KEKOLDO-634528 format. One line per field, with one value per atom (N, C-alpha, C): x, z, y. Coordinates in nm, 2 decimals. Atoms other than C-alpha are relative to their C-alpha. Layout:
xx	[X | ...] .
zz	[Z | ...] .
yy	[Y | ...] .
% end
This chain:
xx	[0.03 | 5.61 | -0.15 | 0.09 | 5.30 | -0.08 | 0.13 | 4.97 | -0.07 | 0.02 | 4.78 | -0.16 | 0.13 | 4.51 | -0.12 | 0.04 | 4.36 | -0.12 | 0.07 | 4.16 | -0.13 | 0.10 | 3.86 | -0.07 | 0.16 | 3.53 | -0.12 | 0.04 | 3.34 | 0.00 | -0.12 | 3.38 | -0.01 | -0.02 | 3.31 | 0.10 | -0.14 | 3.66 | -0.07 | 0.03 | 3.48 | -0.07 | 0.04 | 3.40 | 0.12 | -0.04 | 3.64 | 0.04 | 0.00 | 3.74 | 0.00 | -0.05 | 3.74 | 0.09 | -0.06 | 3.99 | -0.03 | 0.05 | 3.75 | 0.03 | 0.00 | 3.80 | -0.16 | 0.11 | 3.41 | 0.01 | 0.03 | 3.32 | -0.08 | 0.08 | 3.22 | -0.13 | 0.15 | 2.90 | -0.04 | 0.08 | 2.82 | 0.03 | -0.02 | 2.99 | -0.13 | 0.07 | 2.76 | -0.11 | 0.08 | 2.50 | -0.04 | 0.01 | 2.60 | 0.00 | 0.01 | 2.66 | -0.19 | 0.13 | 2.31 | -0.10 | 0.09 | 2.16 | -0.01 | -0.06 | 2.37 | -0.10 | 0.03 | 2.20 | -0.15 | 0.15 | 1.84 | -0.03 | -0.02 | 1.89 | 0.00 | 0.06 | 1.90 | -0.14 | 0.14 | 1.60 | -0.12 | 0.13 | 1.40 | 0.01 | -0.05 | 1.57 | -0.08 | 0.11 | 1.43 | -0.14 | 0.15 | 1.05 | 0.01 | 0.11 | 1.01 | 0.08 | -0.05 | 1.21 | -0.08 | 0.14 | 0.89 | -0.10 | 0.13 | 0.64 | -0.04 | 0.06 | 0.70 | -0.02 | 0.03 | 0.74 | -0.18 | 0.21 | 0.30 | -0.01 | 0.10 | 0.23 | -0.18 | 0.16 | -0.03 | -0.01 | 0.09 | -0.12 | -0.10 | 0.05 | -0.40 | -0.15 | 0.10 | -0.65 | -0.13 | 0.12 | -1.01 | 0.04 | -0.05 | -0.88 | -0.04 | -0.02 | -0.88 | 0.12 | -0.07 | -0.65 | 0.09 | -0.08 | -0.37 | -0.01 | 0.09 | -0.54 | -0.15 | 0.11 | -0.90 | -0.04 | 0.00 | -0.77 | 0.03 | -0.21 | -0.44 | -0.12 | 0.07 | -0.57 | 0.16 | -0.15 | -0.22 | 0.03 | 0.01 | -0.34 | 0.07 | -0.01 | -0.35 | 0.10 | -0.16 | -0.04 | 0.07 | -0.05 | 0.13 | -0.03 | 0.03 | 0.03 | 0.08 | -0.07 | 0.17 | 0.14 | -0.13 | 0.48 | 0.10 | -0.07 | 0.58 | -0.02 | -0.05 | 0.50 | 0.10 | -0.12 | 0.75 | 0.13 | -0.11 | 1.02 | 0.00 | -0.02 | 0.96 | 0.08 | 0.00 | 1.01 | 0.24 | -0.14 | 1.41 | 0.05 | -0.04 | 1.41 | 0.01 | 0.05 | 1.31 | 0.16 | -0.10 | 1.55 | 0.15 | -0.11 | 1.85 | 0.01 | 0.03 | 1.76 | 0.04 | -0.02 | 1.75 | 0.15 | -0.15 | 2.09 | 0.10 | -0.06 | 2.24 | -0.03 | -0.02 | 2.12 | 0.04 | -0.05 | 2.23 | 0.11 | -0.13 | 2.57 | -0.01 | -0.01 | 2.51 | -0.03 | 0.02 | 2.44 | -0.14 | 0.15 | 2.07 | -0.07 | 0.09 | 1.89 | -0.14 | 0.17 | 1.55 | -0.07 | 0.05 | 1.58 | 0.01 | -0.02 | 1.69 | -0.10 | 0.18 | 1.34 | -0.09 | 0.07 | 1.18 | -0.04 | 0.02 | 1.27 | -0.05 | 0.07 | 1.29 | -0.12 | 0.13 | 0.98 | -0.07 | 0.05 | 0.86 | 0.01 | -0.09 | 1.05 | -0.09 | 0.10 | 0.84 | -0.11 | 0.22 | 0.49 | 0.03 | 0.02 | 0.58 | -0.03 | -0.04 | 0.67 | -0.12 | 0.13 | 0.39 | -0.15 | 0.17 | 0.11 | 0.02 | -0.07 | 0.28 | -0.06 | 0.09 | 0.21 | -0.17 | 0.15 | -0.16 | -0.08 | 0.10 | -0.20 | 0.01 | -0.11 | 0.00 | -0.19 | 0.10 | -0.28 | -0.15 | 0.14 | -0.57 | -0.06 | -0.04 | -0.50 | 0.03 | 0.03 | -0.48 | -0.17 | 0.16 | -0.82 | -0.13 | -0.01 | -0.91 | -0.05 | 0.06 | -0.83 | -0.03 | 0.07 | -0.91 | -0.17 | 0.16 | -1.30 | 0.00 | 0.06 | -1.27 | 0.07 | 0.00 | -1.19 | 0.22 | -0.10 | -0.81 | 0.10 | -0.03 | -0.65 | 0.08 | -0.09 | -0.35 | 0.04 | -0.02 | -0.44 | -0.08 | 0.11 | -0.67 | 0.05 | -0.13 | -0.36 | 0.09 | -0.16 | 0.00 | 0.01 | 0.01 | -0.01 | -0.05 | -0.01 | -0.16 | 0.10 | -0.05 | 0.03 | 0.09 | -0.14 | 0.37 | 0.00 | 0.01 | 0.21 | 0.02 | -0.01 | 0.12 | 0.14 | -0.10 | 0.44 | 0.08 | -0.05 | 0.62 | 0.02 | 0.00 | 0.51 | -0.07 | 0.03 | 0.39 | 0.17 | -0.19 | 0.81 | 0.04 | -0.07 | 0.88 | -0.08 | 0.00 | 0.64 | -0.04 | -0.07 | 0.78 | 0.12 | -0.05 | 1.07 | 0.02 | 0.03 | 0.95 | -0.03 | 0.06 | 0.79 | 0.11 | -0.15 | 1.13 | 0.07 | -0.01 | 1.21 | -0.04 | -0.01 | 0.99 | -0.02 | -0.05 | 1.08 | 0.11 | -0.12 | 1.40 | 0.03 | -0.04 | 1.35 | -0.10 | 0.03 | 1.13 | 0.10 | -0.14 | 1.39 | 0.09 | -0.07 | 1.62 | -0.05 | 0.01 | 1.44 | -0.09 | -0.02 | 1.37 | 0.01 | -0.17 | 1.70 | 0.05 | -0.08 | 1.78 | -0.07 | 0.00 | 1.59 | 0.06 | -0.04 | 1.76 | 0.14 | -0.14 | 2.08 | 0.06 | -0.09 | 2.15 | 0.08 | 0.01 | 2.17 | 0.05 | -0.07 | 2.39 | 0.12 | -0.09 | 2.58 | 0.14 | -0.12 | 2.87 | -0.02 | 0.04 | 2.68 | -0.05 | 0.06 | 2.58 | 0.00 | -0.07 | 2.77 | -0.15 | 0.14 | 2.41 | -0.09 | 0.07 | 2.21 | -0.04 | -0.09 | 2.43 | -0.08 | 0.11 | 2.29 | -0.09 | 0.13 | 1.97 | -0.05 | -0.05 | 1.97 | -0.01 | -0.06 | 2.13 | -0.12 | 0.11 | 1.85 | -0.13 | 0.08 | 1.59 | 0.01 | 0.03 | 1.68 | 0.03 | 0.01 | 1.77 | -0.16 | 0.12 | 1.37 | -0.08 | 0.04 | 1.30 | -0.02 | 0.01 | 1.47 | -0.02 | 0.05 | 1.34 | -0.09 | 0.16 | 0.98 | -0.02 | -0.02 | 1.08 | -0.03 | 0.02 | 1.15 | -0.08 | 0.14 | 0.89 | -0.14 | 0.14 | 0.59 | 0.08 | -0.08 | 0.82 | -0.12 | 0.04 | 0.73 | -0.13 | 0.14 | 0.39 | -0.08 | 0.16 | 0.19 | 0.06 | -0.04 | 0.37 | 0.04 | -0.06 | 0.44 | -0.17 | 0.12 | 0.14 | -0.02 | -0.03 | 0.05 | -0.08 | 0.06 | -0.05 | -0.17] .
zz	[0.06 | 0.97 | 0.04 | -0.02 | 1.03 | -0.06 | 0.13 | 0.94 | -0.10 | 0.09 | 0.64 | 0.12 | 0.02 | 0.76 | -0.06 | 0.14 | 0.46 | -0.07 | 0.04 | 0.42 | -0.10 | 0.09 | 0.15 | 0.12 | -0.02 | 0.35 | -0.06 | 0.15 | 0.03 | -0.03 | 0.10 | -0.14 | -0.10 | 0.13 | -0.48 | -0.01 | 0.01 | -0.58 | -0.05 | 0.04 | -0.78 | 0.09 | -0.05 | -0.50 | 0.17 | -0.08 | -0.29 | 0.15 | -0.20 | 0.14 | -0.05 | -0.03 | 0.19 | 0.05 | -0.11 | 0.41 | 0.15 | -0.08 | 0.67 | 0.05 | 0.00 | 0.59 | 0.00 | 0.08 | 0.44 | -0.12 | 0.11 | 0.14 | -0.07 | 0.10 | -0.13 | 0.03 | -0.03 | -0.09 | 0.14 | -0.08 | 0.27 | 0.09 | -0.03 | 0.34 | -0.05 | 0.07 | 0.09 | 0.10 | -0.06 | 0.29 | 0.13 | -0.19 | 0.61 | -0.01 | 0.07 | 0.46 | -0.04 | 0.00 | 0.34 | 0.11 | -0.10 | 0.69 | 0.04 | -0.07 | 0.87 | -0.04 | 0.07 | 0.62 | 0.07 | 0.02 | 0.65 | 0.17 | -0.22 | 1.13 | -0.03 | -0.01 | 1.03 | -0.04 | 0.04 | 0.84 | 0.13 | -0.17 | 1.13 | 0.01 | -0.06 | 1.32 | 0.05 | 0.03 | 1.19 | 0.02 | -0.07 | 1.18 | 0.12 | -0.18 | 1.52 | 0.04 | -0.13 | 1.65 | -0.03 | 0.01 | 1.49 | 0.00 | -0.02 | 1.54 | 0.17 | -0.16 | 1.98 | -0.03 | -0.03 | 1.93 | 0.01 | 0.03 | 1.76 | 0.08 | -0.07 | 1.99 | 0.09 | -0.09 | 2.21 | -0.14 | 0.05 | 1.88 | -0.15 | 0.06 | 1.78 | -0.05 | 0.01 | 1.74 | -0.01 | -0.06 | 1.69 | -0.07 | 0.04 | 1.56 | 0.14 | -0.05 | 1.73 | 0.06 | 0.01 | 2.00 | 0.03 | -0.02 | 2.07 | 0.05 | -0.07 | 2.32 | -0.07 | 0.10 | 2.13 | -0.07 | 0.17 | 1.77 | 0.02 | -0.03 | 1.90 | 0.02 | -0.03 | 1.90 | 0.04 | 0.00 | 2.07 | 0.02 | -0.05 | 2.11 | -0.13 | 0.18 | 1.69 | -0.06 | -0.01 | 1.67 | 0.01 | -0.08 | 1.90 | -0.08 | 0.08 | 1.75 | -0.19 | 0.11 | 1.33 | 0.06 | -0.04 | 1.59 | 0.04 | -0.05 | 1.71 | -0.12 | 0.07 | 1.35 | -0.09 | 0.02 | 1.21 | 0.06 | -0.04 | 1.45 | 0.00 | 0.05 | 1.39 | -0.13 | 0.17 | 1.01 | 0.05 | 0.00 | 1.13 | 0.07 | -0.03 | 1.26 | -0.14 | 0.15 | 0.92 | -0.04 | 0.13 | 0.73 | 0.11 | -0.08 | 1.00 | -0.03 | 0.06 | 0.93 | -0.17 | 0.16 | 0.53 | -0.03 | 0.06 | 0.53 | 0.10 | -0.11 | 0.79 | -0.15 | 0.18 | 0.45 | -0.10 | 0.12 | 0.22 | 0.03 | -0.06 | 0.41 | 0.00 | -0.09 | 0.46 | -0.12 | 0.16 | 0.07 | 0.03 | 0.05 | 0.14 | -0.07 | 0.06 | -0.09 | 0.03 | 0.02 | -0.05 | 0.15 | -0.08 | 0.30 | -0.04 | 0.03 | 0.18 | -0.08 | 0.13 | -0.08 | 0.14 | -0.11 | 0.25 | 0.07 | -0.11 | 0.50 | -0.05 | 0.07 | 0.25 | -0.03 | 0.00 | 0.15 | 0.13 | -0.16 | 0.52 | 0.00 | -0.01 | 0.56 | -0.07 | 0.11 | 0.25 | 0.06 | -0.02 | 0.35 | 0.17 | -0.12 | 0.70 | 0.01 | 0.02 | 0.60 | -0.09 | 0.04 | 0.38 | 0.07 | -0.12 | 0.68 | 0.09 | -0.09 | 0.87 | -0.06 | 0.10 | 0.57 | 0.01 | 0.00 | 0.51 | 0.17 | -0.16 | 0.91 | 0.04 | 0.00 | 0.85 | -0.08 | 0.07 | 0.55 | 0.08 | -0.03 | 0.74 | 0.14 | -0.13 | 1.07 | -0.07 | 0.10 | 0.78 | 0.02 | 0.00 | 0.69 | 0.14 | -0.10 | 1.02 | 0.07 | -0.06 | 1.14 | -0.09 | 0.05 | 0.85 | 0.02 | -0.03 | 0.91 | 0.11 | -0.13 | 1.21 | 0.01 | -0.01 | 1.11 | 0.00 | -0.04 | 1.19 | -0.17 | 0.05 | 0.84 | -0.02 | 0.00 | 0.70 | 0.04 | -0.02 | 0.73 | 0.11 | -0.20 | 1.07 | 0.07 | -0.11 | 1.28 | -0.02 | -0.04 | 1.33 | 0.04 | -0.09 | 1.52 | -0.13 | 0.18 | 1.19 | -0.10 | 0.09 | 0.97 | 0.04 | -0.05 | 1.15 | 0.02 | 0.04 | 1.21 | -0.08 | 0.13 | 0.86 | -0.07 | 0.07 | 0.71 | 0.08 | -0.05 | 0.99 | -0.02 | 0.04 | 0.97 | -0.12 | 0.15 | 0.61 | -0.10 | 0.02 | 0.57 | 0.01 | -0.02 | 0.76 | -0.11 | 0.14 | 0.53 | -0.08 | 0.15 | 0.23 | -0.03 | -0.02 | 0.41 | -0.07 | -0.02 | 0.47 | -0.15 | 0.19 | 0.11 | -0.08 | 0.07 | -0.07 | 0.03 | 0.04 | 0.12 | 0.01 | 0.02 | 0.10 | -0.17 | 0.11 | -0.28 | -0.01 | -0.01 | -0.17 | -0.03 | -0.04 | -0.02 | -0.16 | 0.03 | -0.29 | -0.15 | 0.12 | -0.61 | 0.08 | -0.03 | -0.39 | -0.05 | 0.08 | -0.42 | -0.11 | 0.15 | -0.75 | -0.07 | 0.12 | -0.84 | 0.01 | -0.06 | -0.64 | -0.13 | 0.03 | -0.88 | -0.11 | 0.16 | -1.20 | -0.02 | 0.03 | -1.06 | -0.03 | -0.05 | -1.03 | 0.15 | -0.21 | -0.64 | 0.01 | -0.11 | -0.47 | 0.07 | -0.10 | -0.18 | -0.03 | 0.05 | -0.38 | 0.07 | -0.05 | -0.32 | 0.16 | -0.09 | 0.01 | 0.09 | -0.07 | 0.12 | -0.10 | 0.06 | -0.14 | 0.08 | -0.11 | 0.09 | 0.13 | -0.06 | 0.36 | 0.05 | 0.03 | 0.29 | 0.00 | -0.01 | 0.23 | 0.13 | -0.10 | 0.52 | 0.18 | -0.12 | 0.75 | -0.07 | 0.02 | 0.54 | 0.07 | -0.05 | 0.71 | 0.16 | -0.11 | 1.03 | 0.04 | -0.04 | 1.03 | -0.03 | 0.04 | 0.89 | 0.17 | -0.14 | 1.24 | 0.08 | -0.14 | 1.50 | 0.00 | 0.01 | 1.34 | 0.05 | -0.06 | 1.44 | 0.09 | -0.13 | 1.76 | 0.06 | -0.13 | 1.87 | -0.10 | 0.02 | 1.66 | 0.08 | -0.07 | 1.85 | 0.05 | -0.17 | 2.21 | -0.05 | 0.00 | 2.06 | -0.08 | 0.01 | 1.91 | 0.08 | -0.05 | 2.07 | 0.13 | -0.18 | 2.47 | 0.00 | -0.10 | 2.48 | 0.01 | 0.01 | 2.61 | -0.09 | 0.02 | 2.47 | 0.14 | -0.15 | 2.75 | -0.06] .
yy	[-0.08 | 0.54 | 0.03 | -0.07 | 0.76 | -0.09 | 0.05 | 0.60 | 0.11 | -0.08 | 0.74 | 0.06 | -0.04 | 0.98 | 0.06 | -0.12 | 1.08 | -0.15 | 0.10 | 0.74 | 0.05 | -0.04 | 0.77 | -0.02 | 0.03 | 0.79 | 0.01 | 0.12 | 0.66 | -0.03 | 0.15 | 0.38 | 0.02 | -0.09 | 0.64 | 0.07 | -0.09 | 0.70 | 0.09 | -0.08 | 1.00 | 0.12 | -0.14 | 1.21 | -0.02 | 0.02 | 1.26 | 0.07 | -0.03 | 1.33 | 0.16 | -0.15 | 1.76 | -0.02 | -0.04 | 1.88 | -0.09 | 0.04 | 1.83 | -0.17 | 0.12 | 1.45 | -0.08 | 0.00 | 1.41 | 0.02 | 0.02 | 1.35 | 0.22 | -0.14 | 1.71 | 0.03 | -0.09 | 1.61 | 0.02 | 0.01 | 1.54 | 0.19 | -0.14 | 1.90 | 0.09 | -0.05 | 2.03 | 0.00 | 0.06 | 1.87 | 0.01 | -0.08 | 2.01 | 0.11 | -0.10 | 2.36 | 0.03 | -0.02 | 2.39 | -0.06 | -0.03 | 2.26 | 0.05 | -0.09 | 2.50 | 0.12 | -0.16 | 2.81 | -0.07 | 0.01 | 2.64 | 0.00 | -0.01 | 2.64 | 0.10 | -0.11 | 2.97 | 0.05 | -0.05 | 3.05 | -0.07 | 0.07 | 2.82 | 0.09 | -0.12 | 3.04 | 0.09 | -0.18 | 3.40 | -0.09 | 0.08 | 3.15 | -0.02 | 0.03 | 3.04 | 0.11 | -0.07 | 3.36 | 0.10 | -0.08 | 3.55 | -0.05 | 0.04 | 3.30 | 0.01 | -0.04 | 3.35 | 0.15 | -0.10 | 3.76 | 0.01 | -0.05 | 3.71 | -0.07 | 0.12 | 3.41 | 0.09 | -0.10 | 3.68 | 0.07 | -0.14 | 3.86 | -0.06 | 0.05 | 3.71 | 0.02 | -0.10 | 3.96 | -0.04 | 0.04 | 3.87 | -0.14 | 0.11 | 3.57 | -0.17 | 0.09 | 3.21 | 0.00 | -0.03 | 3.14 | -0.14 | 0.16 | 2.83 | -0.05 | 0.07 | 2.71 | -0.03 | 0.05 | 2.69 | -0.06 | 0.09 | 2.54 | -0.12 | 0.10 | 2.31 | -0.12 | 0.14 | 1.96 | -0.05 | 0.11 | 1.83 | -0.15 | 0.16 | 1.44 | 0.02 | 0.05 | 1.43 | 0.06 | 0.01 | 1.64 | -0.07 | 0.06 | 1.42 | -0.12 | 0.16 | 1.12 | 0.04 | -0.04 | 1.26 | 0.10 | 0.05 | 1.35 | -0.07 | 0.13 | 1.04 | -0.07 | 0.07 | 0.89 | 0.06 | -0.05 | 1.14 | -0.05 | -0.01 | 1.09 | -0.15 | 0.09 | 0.72 | -0.12 | 0.04 | 0.71 | 0.07 | -0.04 | 0.84 | -0.10 | 0.11 | 0.51 | -0.10 | 0.04 | 0.40 | 0.06 | -0.01 | 0.57 | -0.08 | 0.06 | 0.46 | -0.14 | 0.12 | 0.12 | -0.06 | -0.05 | 0.22 | -0.02 | 0.02 | 0.30 | -0.12 | 0.07 | 0.03 | -0.09 | 0.06 | -0.18 | -0.01 | -0.01 | -0.08 | 0.02 | -0.01 | -0.08 | -0.12 | 0.18 | -0.44 | -0.09 | 0.08 | -0.52 | -0.05 | 0.01 | -0.57 | 0.08 | -0.11 | -0.39 | -0.06 | 0.05 | -0.60 | 0.08 | -0.02 | -0.50 | 0.18 | -0.13 | -0.12 | 0.05 | -0.06 | -0.06 | 0.00 | -0.01 | -0.21 | 0.13 | -0.13 | 0.05 | 0.16 | -0.12 | 0.36 | 0.02 | -0.05 | 0.31 | 0.00 | -0.06 | 0.29 | 0.12 | -0.11 | 0.56 | 0.13 | -0.05 | 0.77 | 0.02 | 0.04 | 0.67 | 0.02 | -0.06 | 0.76 | 0.18 | -0.13 | 1.09 | 0.09 | 0.01 | 1.11 | 0.04 | -0.05 | 1.06 | 0.14 | -0.12 | 1.30 | 0.14 | -0.14 | 1.58 | -0.03 | 0.03 | 1.42 | 0.06 | -0.08 | 1.51 | 0.12 | -0.16 | 1.86 | 0.04 | -0.02 | 1.85 | 0.04 | 0.00 | 1.79 | 0.07 | -0.15 | 2.04 | 0.10 | -0.10 | 2.30 | 0.03 | 0.03 | 2.19 | 0.07 | 0.01 | 2.20 | 0.15 | -0.11 | 2.53 | 0.10 | -0.12 | 2.77 | -0.03 | -0.02 | 2.62 | 0.08 | -0.03 | 2.76 | 0.12 | -0.12 | 3.09 | 0.03 | -0.03 | 3.09 | -0.05 | -0.01 | 3.19 | 0.07 | 0.00 | 3.28 | 0.18 | -0.14 | 3.63 | 0.09 | 0.00 | 3.63 | 0.09 | -0.06 | 3.76 | -0.02 | 0.03 | 3.80 | -0.15 | 0.11 | 3.49 | -0.10 | 0.12 | 3.29 | 0.00 | -0.04 | 3.43 | -0.08 | 0.09 | 3.30 | -0.10 | 0.12 | 2.99 | -0.11 | 0.05 | 2.92 | -0.04 | -0.08 | 3.06 | -0.12 | 0.10 | 2.82 | -0.13 | 0.20 | 2.50 | 0.01 | 0.00 | 2.55 | -0.02 | 0.04 | 2.58 | -0.11 | 0.09 | 2.30 | -0.12 | 0.06 | 2.11 | -0.07 | 0.01 | 2.20 | -0.08 | 0.05 | 2.06 | -0.14 | 0.16 | 1.71 | -0.05 | 0.03 | 1.69 | -0.02 | 0.08 | 1.66 | -0.06 | 0.16 | 1.45 | -0.14 | 0.14 | 1.21 | 0.02 | 0.03 | 1.28 | -0.06 | 0.09 | 1.21 | -0.12 | 0.11 | 0.90 | -0.09 | 0.06 | 0.81 | -0.07 | -0.02 | 0.88 | -0.09 | 0.03 | 0.73 | -0.15 | 0.11 | 0.37 | 0.00 | 0.07 | 0.38 | -0.01 | 0.07 | 0.39 | -0.08 | 0.06 | 0.10 | -0.10 | 0.06 | -0.08 | -0.04 | 0.05 | 0.01 | -0.02 | -0.02 | -0.03 | 0.08 | -0.09 | 0.30 | 0.01 | -0.01 | 0.26 | -0.09 | 0.09 | 0.03 | -0.07 | 0.03 | -0.06 | 0.11 | -0.13 | 0.17 | 0.11 | -0.19 | 0.47 | -0.04 | 0.00 | 0.40 | 0.14 | -0.14 | 0.76 | 0.07 | -0.05 | 0.91 | -0.01 | 0.00 | 0.75 | 0.06 | -0.13 | 0.93 | 0.13 | -0.17 | 1.23 | 0.06 | 0.04 | 1.16 | -0.02 | 0.00 | 1.08 | 0.13 | -0.14 | 1.34 | 0.11 | -0.07 | 1.57 | -0.01 | 0.08 | 1.36 | -0.01 | -0.05 | 1.36 | 0.14 | -0.08 | 1.71 | 0.07 | -0.01 | 1.78 | -0.07 | -0.04 | 1.59 | 0.02 | -0.13 | 1.78 | 0.09 | -0.16 | 2.10 | -0.06 | -0.02 | 1.94 | -0.02 | 0.01 | 1.85 | 0.12 | -0.09 | 2.19 | 0.03 | -0.14 | 2.36 | -0.06 | 0.06 | 2.11 | 0.04 | -0.13 | 2.24 | 0.13 | -0.10 | 2.57 | 0.06 | -0.10 | 2.63 | -0.08 | 0.07 | 2.36 | -0.04 | 0.00 | 2.33 | 0.09 | -0.16 | 2.67 | 0.05 | -0.11 | 2.86 | 0.18 | -0.10 | 3.14 | 0.10 | -0.13 | 3.44 | 0.04] .
% end
């Protein structure tokens, strides 16, 4: 007799798998991520087109502090490890460890956002504003769009952490945490691309 290939991929029977073999929620998250890739692809292309059009404003080489941004990047990338450990903890039924790593991941995301806000204030003080040049406009729109995604991710992590205290989030709901993790890893991967395109590709 042929083996049943329709095993549930989630512990929650209220969320049945789709014909692709994954839950409806995970399929929805992948679809959302795919649509966001299109947005980021468009914004990155726009930035690269305007990379050398700085007008009378400062150029990337004059204003970017790559060591500072590298530290922020490292912190954001380490948050992905925290997310992996949080998911592993809830799958193992260790809610205390889950809360620890979820909170740590959210805090690392918040530190990254703080660094980005500080960087923006420095740029504005040195004359690189949203209206200064096509380059600066493309830069602020692209990095700001990513910053909004990080902020949303931090809110999602905070809500997940809070829900674990009231019994609303248990090991039975680990699939929901996995979906939050997919979003967070996407945000981190996008930043790797942005960091390379913005800070490591010099303007002419």
